[in-house]
N, C-alpha and C positions, 0 to 999 in steps of 0.2 A: 598571596597566591597570584601567579602571572595569568594573563588572558589565555595563553596557550595551555597552561596546566588545567585551567578551569574548563576549557573546551574539551580536553582529553578525557577529564573526569565525566562530563556530562554525556559524551559519546559512549563511554564504558558503561554508564548506568543504563543508557538506552539499549544497548546491545544485550546486557545481562537481563533487562526487563523482557525483551523480546524473546531470548532464549529460554527464560523461565516459563513464559506463558506457552511457547511452542512445545516445551517439553511436557507441560500438563496436558496439552492437546494430544500429543503422541501417547501418552499413558491412557488416555481415554478411548483410543481405538480399540475395536474388538479384537481379541487374539483368537486365532483359529483353533488353538489347543488349550486355551486359558480357562475355559469354563465360565459359566454365568457368574459365579461368586467373584472371580478375578475381575471380570469385566465391570461389575457393579462398584467393586472397590475403586477401580481406576477412574470410573466415572465420577464417583463421589469425590475422589481426591481433586479431579479436574474442576469440579463445581466449586469445592472449597477454595481453590487457588483463583478462580475467576472472581469469587466473592471478595477475596482479600484485595485482588488487583482493582476492583471497582471502588475501593475505598479511596477517599481523596487525601493526597499528601498535604501536610501543612505548608509546603513550598509552592503549591499550585496557586495560580493567580488567574485574573480575567483572560490573559493571552492564552493560557493553556486551556482554559474552559471553552474557548471558541472552537476548538478542534473537535468538540463533542458532537457537532452536527453531523459529522460523517460516520458515527458509530452505528452498528446494526448489521443485519445479514441482508445481502442483496443478490439478486439475479440480473443478468444484464444481456443485451444484444449489442454486439459490436460490429460496426461497419468500417471496414479498412478502405484506404483510398484505392479507387478502381472498382469497389463493389457498386452494383446498381442500388439506387436510393431505396427501393423497396425489397432488396434481397442482401441483407447483411450477412456475412459469411462466418461471423464469429458468435460464440455464446459464452457466458461465463458466470461464475458466482464468486462472491467475496464477502469476507466477514471482518468488520472492524471493531475492535475491542477496546475500551477505555483501560488504561493502566495507570492507577494511583492518581488519576486526574492530571497527570503530566504528559502522558503519550497516548497515541492511538496506534495499536499494533494490528497490522493487516495480514490476513491469510487469504491467498488468491489462487484461483484455478480458472484457466481459460482454454477453450476448445476451439481451434480455428483451422485454416486450411492446411497448416503445417503440423496438426496434431495437438496434444496436450501441453500446456505451459503452467508451471507452478512458481509461485514467488511469495515472498514475505516482505512487508514494508513497515517502517515506523515513521510516524508523523510527530513532530515535537516543536516546542518553542525553545529556542536557546537563550537562556536568561543572561548569559554573558555577552553574546553578540546582539541581542534584541532582534533575532530574526527567526523565521520558521524554516524548518528543514523537513525534508522527506528522504530517508534512506530506504533503498530498494535492493533487495537480494533475490536472484533468481535461480532456476535450476540450470542455467547456462554458465554459472560461475561469474555472474555480472554483479558488481557493486556500484550503485550510483548514489550520489548525494546531490539533491536539488535544494535550492534556496527559494523561499515562497513569500508572498505577501498577499494580503486581503485587497481585492479590488472593491468589494463592497461586503455587506453582512453575509452574503450567501455565495460569494465567489472568491475562491482562493487559487492563486496562479504561482506555479513552481517552474523554475527555470534552471537549466544546467548548461555549462559550456565546458568542453574539453577537446582534446586532440584524438582523431581516430585515423590511424594509418597516415600520420603527418598532416592531416587536414583538420581544420577547426570545424567542430560540430557542435550545433546548438539544439536544445529541445525545450519545448514549453509545454506544460501540462496545466490545463485549466479545469478546476472542479466547480461545478454549479449545482445548487440545490433549489429547484424551483418549488418543490413541495416537501412536506415532512417524509413522505413514502417515496420520494423520487431523487435521484442523483444523476447528473449528467457530467461527463468529462470528455475532453478532447486532447488529442496530443499532436503537436505540430513540430516539424523538424526542418533544419536547414544546414547546409555545409557552406563554410567559407562566409562570404558576404551576401549569399542568396537570401531572399525573402523566405519566411517560414512557409511550409507547405503542410496541409493536413495528412497526417499519417493514419489516424483512426479516430473515431468517435463512438462513445458508448451511451447507452440509455439504461439505467438500472433502476429496479423497483424493489422495495423492502419486501422480504420474505422470511420464512422460518427454515434455517438450514440446520443439518446435523452437526455434531461437534466436529471441529477440525476442517470444515468447509469454508470457502469464502475466497474472494480475491479480487483485487485491483489488477488488472493486467494490461500490459502493453506490449508492443513490439517495435524494434527499430531496425532498419536495414543500414548496415555499415558496409563500406566497400571492402571486398575480400573476405567477409564473415558471413556465417549463417545468419538469417534474420533472427533478431532477438527482440524481446518485450521489455520495456520499463513498467512503471507503475500507471495507474490510471484510475 
């Protein structure tokens, strides 16, 4: 098997895992006309799916297990660049679920100055390239692929480089976990050869969220486009 083929298969598995989990969450949502019995059956199916997804694959190794520190349900306050230190303008909630010990699937929701933002992400270790990845899909039809490395046992840094409207664009997302019930992350951005500038920073605390809620979220401003948000 070629490296290219292996990478395509891995990405296909990741997307299938994400879609399967998200479909289970959708089934668990209350239906206005469905009745209590239908809702209970859907919730039971989602719970069974989550139980299966929590089982560890025989292919999972130490590199995959390290991603487990980000799992859980979280609520956050988000301070965008320009916000006063004591008055962050964003709030959010996100849920990160383990998937077969290989992936962490993220369901995200953010409320900021521009309204609601929803996104889904997948963290994984690519066994072929020996690198970490974060794939991010949002409600603005944006798909991003970040490559990451561990700075230390509680700090994971993802970076992305691409072209936006003919200009080189770079983004760096730093996840930090100072305590078991606390996660911080920040997003820095730069165009061309400019130094990175802070776009937003988040402080999240562990909480109990309802089914289907959660979210890592970010936004990024690109020339000629509406403000968009990547992961976080």
